[in-house]
All heavy atoms as a GROMACS GRO file, in nm:
protein
  558
    1MET      N    1  -0.220   0.831  -2.007
    1MET     CA    2  -0.356   0.876  -1.984
    1MET      C    3  -0.351   1.021  -1.940
    1MET      O    4  -0.279   1.057  -1.850
    1MET     CB    5  -0.421   0.788  -1.879
    1MET     CG    6  -0.562   0.829  -1.846
    1MET     SD    7  -0.654   0.701  -1.762
    1MET     CE    8  -0.608   0.730  -1.593
    2SER      N    9  -0.429   1.104  -2.002
    2SER     CA   10  -0.433   1.247  -1.972
    2SER      C   11  -0.548   1.277  -1.876
    2SER      O   12  -0.655   1.221  -1.886
    2SER     CB   13  -0.453   1.325  -2.102
    2SER     OG   14  -0.477   1.460  -2.074
    3THR      N   15  -0.521   1.367  -1.781
    3THR     CA   16  -0.628   1.412  -1.693
    3THR      C   17  -0.653   1.558  -1.719
    3THR      O   18  -0.562   1.639  -1.724
    3THR     CB   19  -0.590   1.391  -1.544
    3THR    OG1   20  -0.470   1.461  -1.518
    3THR    CG2   21  -0.575   1.246  -1.509
    4ALA      N   22  -0.777   1.591  -1.740
    4ALA     CA   23  -0.815   1.729  -1.766
    4ALA      C   24  -0.827   1.803  -1.633
    4ALA      O   25  -0.875   1.748  -1.535
    4ALA     CB   26  -0.947   1.733  -1.840
    5THR      N   27  -0.782   1.925  -1.631
    5THR     CA   28  -0.796   2.007  -1.512
    5THR      C   29  -0.893   2.120  -1.541
    5THR      O   30  -0.900   2.169  -1.653
    5THR     CB   31  -0.661   2.066  -1.467
    5THR    OG1   32  -0.607   2.143  -1.574
    5THR    CG2   33  -0.564   1.956  -1.429
    6VAL      N   34  -0.967   2.157  -1.441
    6VAL     CA   35  -1.062   2.266  -1.456
    6VAL      C   36  -0.998   2.389  -1.396
    6VAL      O   37  -0.972   2.395  -1.276
    6VAL     CB   38  -1.195   2.234  -1.383
    6VAL    CG1   39  -1.287   2.354  -1.389
    6VAL    CG2   40  -1.260   2.114  -1.445
    7ASN      N   41  -0.970   2.487  -1.480
    7ASN     CA   42  -0.915   2.613  -1.435
    7ASN      C   43  -1.031   2.713  -1.436
    7ASN      O   44  -1.061   2.774  -1.537
    7ASN     CB   45  -0.801   2.658  -1.526
    7ASN     CG   46  -0.733   2.782  -1.475
    7ASN    OD1   47  -0.786   2.855  -1.391
    7ASN    ND2   48  -0.614   2.806  -1.526
    8VAL      N   49  -1.094   2.729  -1.319
    8VAL     CA   50  -1.213   2.812  -1.310
    8VAL      C   51  -1.180   2.957  -1.344
    8VAL      O   52  -1.259   3.026  -1.408
    8VAL     CB   53  -1.276   2.801  -1.169
    8VAL    CG1   54  -1.395   2.893  -1.155
    8VAL    CG2   55  -1.317   2.657  -1.142
    9ALA      N   56  -1.062   3.005  -1.306
    9ALA     CA   57  -1.024   3.142  -1.336
    9ALA      C   58  -1.015   3.164  -1.487
    9ALA      O   59  -1.061   3.264  -1.540
    9ALA     CB   60  -0.891   3.176  -1.270
   10ALA      N   61  -0.958   3.067  -1.558
   10ALA     CA   62  -0.947   3.079  -1.703
   10ALA      C   63  -1.085   3.076  -1.768
   10ALA      O   64  -1.110   3.148  -1.865
   10ALA     CB   65  -0.860   2.967  -1.759
   11LEU      N   66  -1.176   2.994  -1.715
   11LEU     CA   67  -1.311   2.989  -1.769
   11LEU      C   68  -1.382   3.122  -1.748
   11LEU      O   69  -1.455   3.169  -1.835
   11LEU     CB   70  -1.392   2.876  -1.704
   11LEU     CG   71  -1.351   2.734  -1.741
   11LEU    CD1   72  -1.430   2.634  -1.658
   11LEU    CD2   73  -1.372   2.709  -1.888
   12ALA      N   74  -1.360   3.183  -1.632
   12ALA     CA   75  -1.424   3.311  -1.603
   12ALA      C   76  -1.375   3.419  -1.699
   12ALA      O   77  -1.450   3.508  -1.739
   12ALA     CB   78  -1.397   3.352  -1.458
   13GLU      N   79  -1.247   3.412  -1.737
   13GLU     CA   80  -1.190   3.511  -1.829
   13GLU      C   81  -1.257   3.506  -1.965
   13GLU      O   82  -1.278   3.610  -2.027
   13GLU     CB   83  -1.040   3.490  -1.844
   13GLU     CG   84  -0.960   3.529  -1.724
   13GLU     CD   85  -0.812   3.498  -1.740
   13GLU    OE1   86  -0.769   3.466  -1.852
   13GLU    OE2   87  -0.741   3.505  -1.639
   14VAL      N   88  -1.291   3.390  -2.013
   14VAL     CA   89  -1.353   3.378  -2.144
   14VAL      C   90  -1.505   3.384  -2.136
   14VAL      O   91  -1.573   3.369  -2.236
   14VAL     CB   92  -1.309   3.249  -2.218
   14VAL    CG1   93  -1.161   3.251  -2.247
   14VAL    CG2   94  -1.348   3.126  -2.140
   15GLY      N   95  -1.559   3.404  -2.018
   15GLY     CA   96  -1.703   3.419  -2.002
   15GLY      C   97  -1.778   3.288  -1.992
   15GLY      O   98  -1.900   3.288  -1.997
   16ALA      N   99  -1.710   3.177  -1.978
   16ALA     CA  100  -1.776   3.048  -1.965
   16ALA      C  101  -1.830   3.033  -1.823
   16ALA      O  102  -1.767   3.078  -1.728
   16ALA     CB  103  -1.680   2.935  -1.997
   17PRO      N  104  -1.945   2.970  -1.808
   17PRO     CA  105  -1.998   2.949  -1.672
   17PRO      C  106  -1.910   2.847  -1.598
   17PRO      O  107  -1.845   2.763  -1.660
   17PRO     CB  108  -2.138   2.893  -1.697
   17PRO     CG  109  -2.131   2.832  -1.833
   17PRO     CD  110  -2.032   2.914  -1.911
   18PRO      N  111  -1.908   2.855  -1.465
   18PRO     CA  112  -1.831   2.756  -1.389
   18PRO      C  113  -1.891   2.617  -1.407
   18PRO      O  114  -2.010   2.604  -1.437
   18PRO     CB  115  -1.844   2.804  -1.244
   18PRO     CG  116  -1.963   2.892  -1.242
   18PRO     CD  117  -1.976   2.950  -1.380
   19PRO      N  118  -1.810   2.513  -1.392
   19PRO     CA  119  -1.863   2.378  -1.412
   19PRO      C  120  -1.969   2.343  -1.307
   19PRO      O  121  -1.959   2.384  -1.192
   19PRO     CB  122  -1.740   2.289  -1.397
   19PRO     CG  123  -1.642   2.370  -1.322
   19PRO     CD  124  -1.670   2.513  -1.353
   20VAL      N  125  -2.070   2.272  -1.349
   20VAL     CA  126  -2.176   2.227  -1.260
   20VAL      C  127  -2.143   2.088  -1.207
   20VAL      O  128  -2.174   2.055  -1.093
   20VAL     CB  129  -2.312   2.226  -1.334
   20VAL    CG1  130  -2.422   2.170  -1.247
   20VAL    CG2  131  -2.346   2.365  -1.382
   21LEU      N  132  -2.079   2.008  -1.292
   21LEU     CA  133  -2.040   1.872  -1.256
   21LEU      C  134  -1.890   1.856  -1.272
   21LEU      O  135  -1.829   1.915  -1.360
   21LEU     CB  136  -2.112   1.771  -1.346
   21LEU     CG  137  -2.263   1.767  -1.337
   21LEU    CD1  138  -2.320   1.676  -1.445
   21LEU    CD2  139  -2.308   1.722  -1.200
   22LEU      N  140  -1.832   1.775  -1.184
   22LEU     CA  141  -1.690   1.744  -1.189
   22LEU      C  142  -1.672   1.596  -1.220
   22LEU      O  143  -1.757   1.514  -1.184
   22LEU     CB  144  -1.624   1.773  -1.054
   22LEU     CG  145  -1.640   1.912  -0.995
   22LEU    CD1  146  -1.583   1.915  -0.854
   22LEU    CD2  147  -1.572   2.015  -1.083
   23THR      N  148  -1.562   1.562  -1.282
   23THR     CA  149  -1.526   1.422  -1.294
   23THR      C  150  -1.480   1.375  -1.157
   23THR      O  151  -1.452   1.457  -1.068
   23THR     CB  152  -1.414   1.400  -1.396
   23THR    OG1  153  -1.295   1.464  -1.348
   23THR    CG2  154  -1.451   1.452  -1.534
   24VAL      N  155  -1.470   1.247  -1.138
   24VAL     CA  156  -1.423   1.194  -1.010
   24VAL      C  157  -1.279   1.242  -0.984
   24VAL      O  158  -1.244   1.278  -0.872
   24VAL     CB  159  -1.432   1.040  -1.006
   24VAL    CG1  160  -1.370   0.984  -0.879
   24VAL    CG2  161  -1.578   0.998  -1.017
   25GLU      N  162  -1.198   1.247  -1.089
   25GLU     CA  163  -1.060   1.292  -1.074
   25GLU      C  164  -1.054   1.439  -1.031
   25GLU      O  165  -0.974   1.476  -0.946
   25GLU     CB  166  -0.983   1.272  -1.205
   25GLU     CG  167  -0.957   1.127  -1.239
   25GLU     CD  168  -1.078   1.055  -1.302
   25GLU    OE1  169  -1.180   1.120  -1.332
   25GLU    OE2  170  -1.069   0.933  -1.319
   26GLU      N  171  -1.141   1.522  -1.087
   26GLU     CA  172  -1.145   1.664  -1.049
   26GLU      C  173  -1.191   1.679  -0.904
   26GLU      O  174  -1.136   1.760  -0.829
   26GLU     CB  175  -1.237   1.742  -1.143
   26GLU     CG  176  -1.181   1.756  -1.282
   26GLU     CD  177  -1.283   1.804  -1.384
   26GLU    OE1  178  -1.405   1.799  -1.356
   26GLU    OE2  179  -1.240   1.845  -1.493
   27ALA      N  180  -1.292   1.601  -0.864
   27ALA     CA  181  -1.339   1.606  -0.726
   27ALA      C  182  -1.230   1.560  -0.631
   27ALA      O  183  -1.211   1.618  -0.523
   27ALA     CB  184  -1.463   1.519  -0.710
   28ALA      N  185  -1.155   1.457  -0.671
   28ALA     CA  186  -1.044   1.409  -0.587
   28ALA      C  187  -0.939   1.518  -0.570
   28ALA      O  188  -0.887   1.537  -0.459
   28ALA     CB  189  -0.982   1.284  -0.649
   29ARG      N  190  -0.908   1.589  -0.678
   29ARG     CA  191  -0.811   1.699  -0.667
   29ARG      C  192  -0.863   1.809  -0.575
   29ARG      O  193  -0.788   1.866  -0.498
   29ARG     CB  194  -0.779   1.755  -0.806
   29ARG     CG  195  -0.675   1.672  -0.879
   29ARG     CD  196  -0.616   1.747  -0.997
   29ARG     NE  197  -0.714   1.782  -1.098
   29ARG     CZ  198  -0.754   1.702  -1.195
   29ARG    NH1  199  -0.702   1.580  -1.206
   29ARG    NH2  200  -0.842   1.742  -1.283
   30CYS      N  201  -0.993   1.839  -0.582
   30CYS     CA  202  -1.052   1.940  -0.493
   30CYS      C  203  -1.034   1.900  -0.347
   30CYS      O  204  -1.009   1.986  -0.262
   30CYS     CB  205  -1.201   1.956  -0.522
   30CYS     SG  206  -1.240   2.040  -0.675
   31LEU      N  207  -1.052   1.772  -0.320
   31LEU     CA  208  -1.041   1.722  -0.182
   31LEU      C  209  -0.898   1.687  -0.143
   31LEU      O  210  -0.873   1.652  -0.028
   31LEU     CB  211  -1.129   1.597  -0.166
   31LEU     CG  212  -1.280   1.621  -0.175
   31LEU    CD1  213  -1.354   1.488  -0.181
   31LEU    CD2  214  -1.327   1.704  -0.058
   32ARG      N  215  -0.807   1.693  -0.238
   32ARG     CA  216  -0.666   1.656  -0.216
   32ARG      C  217  -0.652   1.512  -0.167
   32ARG      O  218  -0.578   1.482  -0.074
   32ARG     CB  219  -0.598   1.751  -0.116
   32ARG     CG  220  -0.601   1.897  -0.154
   32ARG     CD  221  -0.518   1.920  -0.280
   32ARG     NE  222  -0.489   2.061  -0.301
   32ARG     CZ  223  -0.556   2.140  -0.384
   32ARG    NH1  224  -0.656   2.094  -0.451
   32ARG    NH2  225  -0.520   2.266  -0.400
   33VAL      N  226  -0.731   1.424  -0.232
   33VAL     CA  227  -0.722   1.280  -0.204
   33VAL      C  228  -0.701   1.210  -0.338
   33VAL      O  229  -0.714   1.270  -0.444
   33VAL     CB  230  -0.849   1.225  -0.135
   33VAL    CG1  231  -0.871   1.292  -0.001
   33VAL    CG2  232  -0.972   1.240  -0.222
   34GLY      N  233  -0.672   1.084  -0.332
   34GLY     CA  234  -0.653   1.006  -0.453
   34GLY      C  235  -0.785   0.965  -0.515
   34GLY      O  236  -0.892   0.971  -0.453
   35ARG      N  237  -0.775   0.923  -0.640
   35ARG     CA  238  -0.892   0.879  -0.716
   35ARG      C  239  -0.961   0.761  -0.648
   35ARG      O  240  -1.084   0.757  -0.638
   35ARG     CB  241  -0.845   0.842  -0.856
   35ARG     CG  242  -0.949   0.798  -0.952
   35ARG     CD  243  -0.883   0.771  -1.088
   35ARG     NE  244  -0.978   0.711  -1.179
   35ARG     CZ  245  -0.996   0.580  -1.190
   35ARG    NH1  246  -0.925   0.497  -1.119
   35ARG    NH2  247  -1.085   0.533  -1.275
   36THR      N  248  -0.885   0.666  -0.597
   36THR     CA  249  -0.940   0.548  -0.532
   36THR      C  250  -1.016   0.587  -0.405
   36THR      O  251  -1.125   0.537  -0.378
   36THR     CB  252  -0.829   0.447  -0.498
   36THR    OG1  253  -0.761   0.414  -0.618
   36THR    CG2  254  -0.884   0.322  -0.434
   37THR      N  255  -0.959   0.680  -0.327
   37THR     CA  256  -1.026   0.728  -0.206
   37THR      C  257  -1.155   0.799  -0.242
   37THR      O  258  -1.257   0.781  -0.174
   37THR     CB  259  -0.933   0.822  -0.128
   37THR    OG1  260  -0.814   0.751  -0.092
   37THR    CG2  261  -1.001   0.876  -0.003
   38CYS      N  262  -1.153   0.876  -0.348
   38CYS     CA  263  -1.273   0.948  -0.392
   38CYS      C  264  -1.382   0.848  -0.432
   38CYS      O  265  -1.498   0.864  -0.395
   38CYS     CB  266  -1.239   1.042  -0.506
   38CYS     SG  267  -1.367   1.164  -0.540
   39PHE      N  268  -1.346   0.744  -0.506
   39PHE     CA  269  -1.444   0.642  -0.541
   39PHE      C  270  -1.496   0.571  -0.416
   39PHE      O  271  -1.615   0.536  -0.410
   39PHE     CB  272  -1.385   0.540  -0.639
   39PHE     CG  273  -1.401   0.578  -0.783
   39PHE    CD1  274  -1.291   0.612  -0.859
   39PHE    CD2  275  -1.526   0.581  -0.843
   39PHE    CE1  276  -1.304   0.649  -0.993
   39PHE    CE2  277  -1.542   0.616  -0.977
   39PHE     CZ  278  -1.430   0.651  -1.052
   40ALA      N  279  -1.413   0.551  -0.315
   40ALA     CA  280  -1.458   0.488  -0.190
   40ALA      C  281  -1.559   0.578  -0.120
   40ALA      O  282  -1.660   0.529  -0.065
   40ALA     CB  283  -1.339   0.459  -0.100
   41LEU      N  284  -1.536   0.709  -0.119
   41LEU     CA  285  -1.630   0.803  -0.058
   41LEU      C  286  -1.764   0.800  -0.132
   41LEU      O  287  -1.870   0.808  -0.071
   41LEU     CB  288  -1.573   0.945  -0.058
   41LEU     CG  289  -1.453   0.969   0.032
   41LEU    CD1  290  -1.393   1.107   0.006
   41LEU    CD2  291  -1.491   0.954   0.178
   42ILE      N  292  -1.758   0.788  -0.263
   42ILE     CA  293  -1.880   0.779  -0.344
   42ILE      C  294  -1.953   0.649  -0.314
   42ILE      O  295  -2.075   0.648  -0.293
   42ILE     CB  296  -1.846   0.791  -0.494
   42ILE    CG1  297  -1.802   0.935  -0.526
   42ILE    CG2  298  -1.964   0.748  -0.580
   42ILE    CD1  299  -1.741   0.951  -0.664
   43ARG      N  300  -1.878   0.539  -0.308
   43ARG     CA  301  -1.938   0.407  -0.285
   43ARG      C  302  -2.011   0.401  -0.150
   43ARG      O  303  -2.118   0.342  -0.138
   43ARG     CB  304  -1.831   0.299  -0.293
   43ARG     CG  305  -1.884   0.158  -0.290
   43ARG     CD  306  -1.777   0.052  -0.318
   43ARG     NE  307  -1.646   0.078  -0.261
   43ARG     CZ  308  -1.539   0.124  -0.328
   43ARG    NH1  309  -1.548   0.151  -0.456
   43ARG    NH2  310  -1.424   0.145  -0.268
   44THR      N  311  -1.955   0.466  -0.047
   44THR     CA  312  -2.016   0.463   0.086
   44THR      C  313  -2.126   0.568   0.101
   44THR      O  314  -2.193   0.572   0.204
   44THR     CB  315  -1.910   0.486   0.196
   44THR    OG1  316  -1.850   0.614   0.176
   44THR    CG2  317  -1.807   0.376   0.196
   45GLY      N  318  -2.143   0.654   0.000
   45GLY     CA  319  -2.247   0.756   0.007
   45GLY      C  320  -2.204   0.884   0.077
   45GLY      O  321  -2.285   0.974   0.096
   46GLU      N  322  -2.078   0.893   0.117
   46GLU     CA  323  -2.030   1.012   0.186
   46GLU      C  324  -2.014   1.130   0.090
   46GLU      O  325  -2.026   1.245   0.131
   46GLU     CB  326  -1.897   0.984   0.255
   46GLU     CG  327  -1.908   0.884   0.367
   46GLU     CD  328  -1.773   0.859   0.431
   46GLU    OE1  329  -1.726   0.947   0.504
   46GLU    OE2  330  -1.716   0.751   0.405
   47LEU      N  331  -1.983   1.101  -0.036
   47LEU     CA  332  -1.968   1.205  -0.138
   47LEU      C  333  -2.075   1.183  -0.243
   47LEU      O  334  -2.085   1.075  -0.302
   47LEU     CB  335  -1.828   1.198  -0.201
   47LEU     CG  336  -1.797   1.304  -0.306
   47LEU    CD1  337  -1.802   1.444  -0.247
   47LEU    CD2  338  -1.660   1.277  -0.366
   48GLU      N  339  -2.158   1.284  -0.264
   48GLU     CA  340  -2.268   1.274  -0.360
   48GLU      C  341  -2.214   1.261  -0.502
   48GLU      O  342  -2.117   1.327  -0.540
   48GLU     CB  343  -2.354   1.400  -0.350
   48GLU     CG  344  -2.471   1.403  -0.444
   48GLU     CD  345  -2.544   1.536  -0.443
   48GLU    OE1  346  -2.506   1.627  -0.370
   48GLU    OE2  347  -2.640   1.545  -0.520
   49SER      N  348  -2.278   1.177  -0.580
   49SER     CA  349  -2.244   1.164  -0.721
   49SER      C  350  -2.367   1.114  -0.796
   49SER      O  351  -2.465   1.074  -0.736
   49SER     CB  352  -2.128   1.066  -0.740
   49SER     OG  353  -2.171   0.933  -0.720
   50LEU      N  354  -2.358   1.121  -0.928
   50LEU     CA  355  -2.465   1.070  -1.011
   50LEU      C  356  -2.406   1.013  -1.139
   50LEU      O  357  -2.293   1.043  -1.175
   50LEU     CB  358  -2.569   1.178  -1.042
   50LEU     CG  359  -2.518   1.311  -1.092
   50LEU    CD1  360  -2.568   1.337  -1.230
   50LEU    CD2  361  -2.567   1.417  -0.997
   51THR      N  362  -2.482   0.928  -1.202
   51THR     CA  363  -2.439   0.867  -1.327
   51THR      C  364  -2.517   0.928  -1.441
   51THR      O  365  -2.639   0.938  -1.436
   51THR     CB  366  -2.462   0.715  -1.323
   51THR    OG1  367  -2.395   0.661  -1.210
   51THR    CG2  368  -2.408   0.649  -1.447
   52ILE      N  369  -2.444   0.972  -1.542
   52ILE     CA  370  -2.506   1.025  -1.663
   52ILE      C  371  -2.455   0.936  -1.777
   52ILE      O  372  -2.335   0.938  -1.807
   52ILE     CB  373  -2.468   1.172  -1.686
   52ILE    CG1  374  -2.514   1.256  -1.568
   52ILE    CG2  375  -2.525   1.222  -1.818
   52ILE    CD1  376  -2.473   1.400  -1.575
   53GLY      N  377  -2.545   0.860  -1.835
   53GLY     CA  378  -2.502   0.760  -1.932
   53GLY      C  379  -2.417   0.659  -1.857
   53GLY      O  380  -2.458   0.603  -1.758
   54GLY      N  381  -2.295   0.640  -1.899
   54GLY     CA  382  -2.204   0.550  -1.829
   54GLY      C  383  -2.098   0.626  -1.749
   54GLY      O  384  -2.001   0.567  -1.704
   55LEU      N  385  -2.119   0.758  -1.733
   55LEU     CA  386  -2.019   0.842  -1.668
   55LEU      C  387  -2.058   0.877  -1.526
   55LEU      O  388  -2.173   0.914  -1.499
   55LEU     CB  389  -1.999   0.971  -1.748
   55LEU     CG  390  -1.962   0.954  -1.894
   55LEU    CD1  391  -1.963   1.090  -1.963
   55LEU    CD2  392  -1.828   0.887  -1.907
   56ARG      N  393  -1.964   0.870  -1.434
   56ARG     CA  394  -1.987   0.909  -1.295
   56ARG      C  395  -1.944   1.054  -1.281
   56ARG      O  396  -1.834   1.093  -1.318
   56ARG     CB  397  -1.903   0.819  -1.203
   56ARG     CG  398  -1.909   0.854  -1.057
   56ARG     CD  399  -2.042   0.829  -0.994
   56ARG     NE  400  -2.086   0.692  -1.009
   56ARG     CZ  401  -2.201   0.647  -0.961
   56ARG    NH1  402  -2.282   0.728  -0.898
   56ARG    NH2  403  -2.235   0.523  -0.980
   57ARG      N  404  -2.033   1.138  -1.229
   57ARG     CA  405  -2.005   1.280  -1.211
   57ARG      C  406  -2.039   1.323  -1.069
   57ARG      O  407  -2.129   1.268  -1.006
   57ARG     CB  408  -2.083   1.367  -1.310
   57ARG     CG  409  -2.041   1.345  -1.453
   57ARG     CD  410  -1.898   1.394  -1.477
   57ARG     NE  411  -1.856   1.381  -1.614
   57ARG     CZ  412  -1.767   1.293  -1.656
   57ARG    NH1  413  -1.712   1.207  -1.572
   57ARG    NH2  414  -1.731   1.288  -1.782
   58VAL      N  415  -1.966   1.422  -1.019
   58VAL     CA  416  -1.984   1.474  -0.884
   58VAL      C  417  -2.032   1.618  -0.896
   58VAL      O  418  -1.966   1.698  -0.965
   58VAL     CB  419  -1.851   1.468  -0.805
   58VAL    CG1  420  -1.866   1.527  -0.667
   58VAL    CG2  421  -1.800   1.324  -0.796
   59PRO      N  422  -2.144   1.654  -0.833
   59PRO     CA  423  -2.186   1.793  -0.838
   59PRO      C  424  -2.075   1.883  -0.783
   59PRO      O  425  -2.005   1.847  -0.687
   59PRO     CB  426  -2.310   1.797  -0.748
   59PRO     CG  427  -2.362   1.657  -0.752
   59PRO     CD  428  -2.239   1.569  -0.761
   60ALA      N  429  -2.059   2.001  -0.842
   60ALA     CA  430  -1.949   2.089  -0.806
   60ALA      C  431  -1.952   2.131  -0.659
   60ALA      O  432  -1.848   2.158  -0.601
   60ALA     CB  433  -1.950   2.213  -0.896
   61ASP      N  434  -2.071   2.134  -0.598
   61ASP     CA  435  -2.079   2.174  -0.458
   61ASP      C  436  -2.065   2.057  -0.360
   61ASP      O  437  -2.056   2.076  -0.239
   61ASP     CB  438  -2.210   2.248  -0.431
   61ASP     CG  439  -2.334   2.162  -0.457
   61ASP    OD1  440  -2.322   2.058  -0.525
   61ASP    OD2  441  -2.442   2.202  -0.412
   62ALA      N  442  -2.058   1.935  -0.411
   62ALA     CA  443  -2.052   1.816  -0.326
   62ALA      C  444  -1.923   1.807  -0.244
   62ALA      O  445  -1.929   1.770  -0.126
   62ALA     CB  446  -2.073   1.690  -0.407
   63PRO      N  447  -1.803   1.837  -0.300
   63PRO     CA  448  -1.684   1.830  -0.214
   63PRO      C  449  -1.691   1.926  -0.095
   63PRO      O  450  -1.656   1.888   0.017
   63PRO     CB  451  -1.570   1.869  -0.310
   63PRO     CG  452  -1.620   1.827  -0.444
   63PRO     CD  453  -1.768   1.857  -0.440
   64ALA      N  454  -1.741   2.047  -0.116
   64ALA     CA  455  -1.754   2.142  -0.005
   64ALA      C  456  -1.856   2.093   0.098
   64ALA      O  457  -1.834   2.107   0.219
   64ALA     CB  458  -1.793   2.280  -0.058
   65ALA      N  459  -1.966   2.034   0.052
   65ALA     CA  460  -2.067   1.980   0.144
   65ALA      C  461  -2.010   1.866   0.226
   65ALA      O  462  -2.036   1.854   0.347
   65ALA     CB  463  -2.190   1.935   0.066
   66TYR      N  464  -1.931   1.780   0.162
   66TYR     CA  465  -1.867   1.669   0.232
   66TYR      C  466  -1.775   1.722   0.342
   66TYR      O  467  -1.780   1.676   0.457
   66TYR     CB  468  -1.788   1.582   0.134
   66TYR     CG  469  -1.694   1.486   0.201
   66TYR    CD1  470  -1.741   1.374   0.266
   66TYR    CD2  471  -1.557   1.510   0.200
   66TYR    CE1  472  -1.654   1.286   0.330
   66TYR    CE2  473  -1.470   1.424   0.264
   66TYR     CZ  474  -1.519   1.312   0.328
   66TYR     OH  475  -1.432   1.227   0.392
   67LEU      N  476  -1.694   1.822   0.308
   67LEU     CA  477  -1.602   1.880   0.408
   67LEU      C  478  -1.678   1.946   0.522
   67LEU      O  479  -1.638   1.934   0.638
   67LEU     CB  480  -1.508   1.980   0.341
   67LEU     CG  481  -1.403   1.919   0.250
   67LEU    CD1  482  -1.323   2.030   0.182
   67LEU    CD2  483  -1.310   1.827   0.327
   68ALA      N  484  -1.787   2.015   0.492
   68ALA     CA  485  -1.867   2.079   0.597
   68ALA      C  486  -1.923   1.975   0.693
   68ALA      O  487  -1.921   1.995   0.816
   68ALA     CB  488  -1.980   2.159   0.535
   69ARG      N  489  -1.972   1.863   0.639
   69ARG     CA  490  -2.022   1.755   0.725
   69ARG      C  491  -1.912   1.697   0.812
   69ARG      O  492  -1.931   1.674   0.931
   69ARG     CB  493  -2.086   1.643   0.641
   69ARG     CG  494  -2.225   1.675   0.592
   69ARG     CD  495  -2.294   1.551   0.536
   69ARG     NE  496  -2.215   1.480   0.436
   69ARG     CZ  497  -2.211   1.511   0.307
   69ARG    NH1  498  -2.281   1.613   0.262
   69ARG    NH2  499  -2.137   1.440   0.222
   70ARG      N  500  -1.796   1.673   0.752
   70ARG     CA  501  -1.682   1.619   0.828
   70ARG      C  502  -1.640   1.713   0.940
   70ARG      O  503  -1.611   1.671   1.052
   70ARG     CB  504  -1.564   1.590   0.737
   70ARG     CG  505  -1.580   1.473   0.644
   70ARG     CD  506  -1.596   1.340   0.718
   70ARG     NE  507  -1.492   1.314   0.815
   70ARG     CZ  508  -1.382   1.240   0.794
   70ARG    NH1  509  -1.366   1.182   0.678
   70ARG    NH2  510  -1.294   1.224   0.888
   71ARG      N  511  -1.635   1.843   0.909
   71ARG     CA  512  -1.596   1.941   1.012
   71ARG      C  513  -1.698   1.946   1.123
   71ARG      O  514  -1.662   1.955   1.241
   71ARG     CB  515  -1.580   2.079   0.948
   71ARG     CG  516  -1.461   2.086   0.856
   71ARG     CD  517  -1.450   2.218   0.790
   71ARG     NE  518  -1.380   2.310   0.883
   71ARG     CZ  519  -1.352   2.435   0.856
   71ARG    NH1  520  -1.389   2.488   0.741
   71ARG    NH2  521  -1.288   2.509   0.942
   72ALA      N  522  -1.827   1.938   1.091
   72ALA     CA  523  -1.930   1.940   1.193
   72ALA      C  524  -1.922   1.814   1.281
   72ALA      O  525  -1.938   1.822   1.404
   72ALA     CB  526  -2.068   1.948   1.128
   73GLU      N  527  -1.895   1.698   1.217
   73GLU     CA  528  -1.881   1.574   1.293
   73GLU      C  529  -1.763   1.581   1.388
   73GLU      O  530  -1.773   1.539   1.503
   73GLU     CB  531  -1.862   1.456   1.198
   73GLU     CG  532  -1.984   1.418   1.119
   73GLU     CD  533  -1.952   1.316   1.010
   73GLU    OE1  534  -1.837   1.267   1.002
   73GLU    OE2  535  -2.043   1.287   0.930
   74GLN      N  536  -1.653   1.633   1.342
   74GLN     CA  537  -1.533   1.640   1.427
   74GLN      C  538  -1.550   1.746   1.536
   74GLN      O  539  -1.496   1.730   1.644
   74GLN     CB  540  -1.409   1.666   1.342
   74GLN     CG  541  -1.372   1.547   1.260
   74GLN     CD  542  -1.241   1.567   1.183
   74GLN    OE1  543  -1.181   1.672   1.187
   74GLN    NE2  544  -1.201   1.463   1.112
   75GLY      N  545  -1.625   1.851   1.507
   75GLY     CA  546  -1.650   1.953   1.607
   75GLY      C  547  -1.742   1.904   1.717
   75GLY      O  548  -1.731   1.944   1.832
   76ALA      N  549  -1.835   1.815   1.681
   76ALA     CA  550  -1.929   1.761   1.777
   76ALA      C  551  -1.867   1.652   1.864
   76ALA      O  552  -1.914   1.624   1.973
   76ALA     CB  553  -2.051   1.704   1.706
   77ALA      N  554  -1.760   1.592   1.818
   77ALA     CA  555  -1.698   1.481   1.892
   77ALA      C  556  -1.608   1.530   2.003
   77ALA      O  557  -1.570   1.637   2.018
   77ALA     CB  558  -1.614   1.396   1.796
   0.00000   0.00000   0.00000
């Protein structure tokens, strides 16, 4: 099974816009967690996602928002 990687720098070189949506695998790589953990975060509502057709996608800004919330929670504790 092949996993596609998003090379934002390479996309910028060819003039392509940055991705708006990530696959769950791409979001997991952004967060440096496994695919199963990423699906668990989605299932609990901690990581925003949406379904398009039969595909689960994560908005490109959702991993950063998740991390910001986690940092704020840990800072408040």
